[in-house]
C-alpha positions, 0 to 999 in steps of 0.5 A, a space after each residue: 499500500 502507498 503510505 503518506 510518508 512514515 506514519 506519525 513519524 514523531 510519535 514515541 509511544 510504547 506498548 505500555 502507553 497503549 495498555 496504560 491508556 486502555 486501563 485508565 479508561 476502564 478505571 475511569 468507567 468503574 469509578 464513575 459508575 461506582 459514584 453513580 450507584 452510591 448516589 442513588 440511595 439504594 436504587 439501581 440506576 437505569 442501564 442507560 444512565 450506567 452507560 452514559 455515566 460510565 462512558 463519561 468517566 471513561 472519556 475523562 480518564 482516557 483524555 486526561 492520560 493522553 493529554 499528560 502523555 502528549 505534554 510530557 513525552 510527545 509534542 503537545 500536538 494531538 495532530 502530530 502525536 496521535 494523528 487527530 486531524 480532520 478534513 472536510 472530506 472526512 465527512 464521506 467516512 460516515 457513508 464509508 462506515 455505513 457501507 462497511 457495516 452492511 458489507 461485514 454483516 452480509 459477507 462475514 456475519 451472515 455466512 458465519 451464522 449459517 456455518 454455525 447454525 445460529 438462528 439468533 446470534 448472541 446479542 451484545 450487552 449494549 442491546 439490553 441498554 438500547 432496548 431500555 432507551 425509549 424516550 427521545 433523550 435516552 436515545 440521543 444519549 445512546 447514539 452520542 456514546 456509540 457514534 461520537 464518544 466510542 469512535 474517538 476514544 477507540 481510534 486514538 487508542 488503536 490507530 493513534 497509539 497502538 498502530 503507530 508503535 507497531 508501524 515503527 517495528 514492522 511492515 504496514 500490513 503486519 501492523 494493520 493486522 495486529 492492531 485490528 486483531 487487538 481491536 477486535 479482541 478487546 471487545 471480548 470484555 463483553 463475552 456476548 461480543 464473541 460472534 461479532 469479533 470476526 467482523 470487528 477484525 475486518 473493520 479494524 483492517 479497513 480503519 488501519 489501512 485508512 490511517 496509514 494511507 492518510 497519515 491521520 485518524 480523522 477519516 477513521 473516526 468518521 468511518 467508525 462513527 458510520 459503522 456504529 451509527 447503523 448498529 445504533 439505529 438497528 439496536 434502538 429501532 429493532 432493525 436487523 441488518 
């Protein structure tokens, strides 16, 4: 593949940095969720509330660690350090993501469900959250988490930090494949996501290719948002794709 120069040539990130960023988000999510539960007077918060609050905690902790790394060991520019730069043409990524999601479902997941003899593949935990989101406000919050927060955080981590580290020590194709495999495997935090891991791997390959081809992650974020948008609509309104 043709790359736009060395990918994030000035980055200094290590595998430890990638692990640290991931676990900081996980810890932030747990702390935020614990605070929510402790302030609800013994009542169990709704699934939507838990999703939103844990996502806020994850985002706050992740962005704080990224900012610290960028200032202390990077250039203090999120463009140079993580490739976080957008162009107007990146808006097309939403359509790319929609097409990618349909392609993965039709060419990967449907054949896989047929081979495995699954009439109803396992539903990820987020499906339960979506089923509870019946008010317009709750649905907007679910969409914001899935279509805005998740793509930004995941692309900075997997394409901005991990992929740049992998690319410094191996070929473009190997770096893309390994980062895609890690991206897909991380979703196994939810055991019910096992069925979609092959599809996530394919999506990760496409996103990795976009990152190396453009030299930044703006298009990746938009594409990832398009993928998640279709999934969110399907979960909220019961459309199977």
